[in-house]
N, C-alpha and C positions, 0 to 999 in steps of 0.2 A: 504494500500500500504506500503510495506517495503522499506526503504531507506538504501542503503549501502553507507557508507562513507569510501572512500579509503584514507588512509594516503598518502599524497604526500611528497616525500623527496625533499626538496629544497636546498640540500647542494650544495655548489659552484662546487664541482667536478662533481656532477650529471648534473648540469646545463651546464657546459662546454662540457660534453660528448654529451648532447642533441644538443647544438649549433653546434657541429662538424658534427653531422649526419643530423640535421634538422635546418639549419640556417634560420633566419627570424626575423622580428621585435618582434614577440611574445617571442621568446627565448631571444632576447636582453633585453627586458623589465624584464623577469624573472631573468636574470643575474644581472641587475641593482637593482632589488628588494632584492636579497640575499647578494650582495657584501658588503654593508656597515656594516652588522652585522657579516660577515664571518671573521674568523681568517686566515690571509694570512702571508706569510713569504717573507722577502727580504734577499738578500745575501750581506754580507759585509766581506771584507778581515781582519777586526780587530774588537775587542771588548775592551771596557774600562776594566782596571784591576779589578775594584770593581764588574763588572758584572760577572767576572770569578770566584769570591769567592763564598763561600757556599750559601749566601743569594740570589744571582742572581738578586738583586735589585740595581739600581743605585740611589745614593742620590743627583744627580744633572743631568742637561740636558747635552747631548753630541751631537756632530755633527759627525755622522758616514759616511764613504764613502758609497755611494749608487751605485748599479748596474743600469746603465742607457743605454738604447738602442737608437741609433740615426738612423732615417730613411734617405733615399736618399734626401729628401727635407729639411733636417736639423732639423726637429722636433725631440724632445727627450722625451722618456717615461721611467718612473720608472718601472723596471721589478720586479714583485712579483710572488710568487709561492703558490700553494694550500696547500702544506705541506712540512715538512722538507726533506722528501725523494726526492721531486722534486728539491729542492735546491741542495742537495748532488749529484743528478744525473747530474745536469747541471754544477755545480761549486763545485766539491768535496773538494777543498782547502779553501772554504769560510765558514763562520759561518751563520747560519739561525737565523733570528730575527723575532719573531712573533709580529703581530700588527693587530688590527681590521681594516677592510676595511675603515670605516669612518675616522680613523686616517691616513690611507694611502692617502685618498682623501685630507684631510687637508694638509698633508705634500707636496703632489704634487702641490697643489695650492700655498702654501707658497714658495716653491722652484722655482716656475715659469716654471715647466715642462709642456709639451704639452699633455701627456697621461699617462695612467696606462696600462701596458702590463701584463695581468694575464696569467700564464702558468700552464698547467697541462698535463703531459704525452706527451709532444711534441706538444700540441695544444695551440695556443695563441688566446686570445680575448682582444681587446683594449677598453679602456674607454677614449674617447677623452676629452680634457680639458673642452669643453663646456658642455658635459654630466656630468663630475665630478663636475662642478660648480652647476649644477641642483641637483645632488645627495647630495651636501653639505648643501642644504637648509633644 
């Protein structure tokens, strides 16, 4: 018997596209599986001066203003995007800062936010705080 192994692309963009067309718990679990290791971007209106220099590396920690969405119930979620193009499409006047999903999870928990809102091409998927806490383990 021959076995054919098909390479499955688990990129965050692909998972979000599948979630949009076929929502369900299986897609949500796939989303949660790839998010921590995915590179995502948040929008900020300013960057520290030493980040703008040639090295692009900060020599100390900074607190950047974050793009946060607020729901009607008052809950707040950090808005992140799948790539720089998504940031520029949504907020052309802001800078895109890349970060691994696991670091975004830690940031959201540290800042006391209620969710992570992941956007790509006009589609949004949320990671509620309780699920972020589970993913942080």
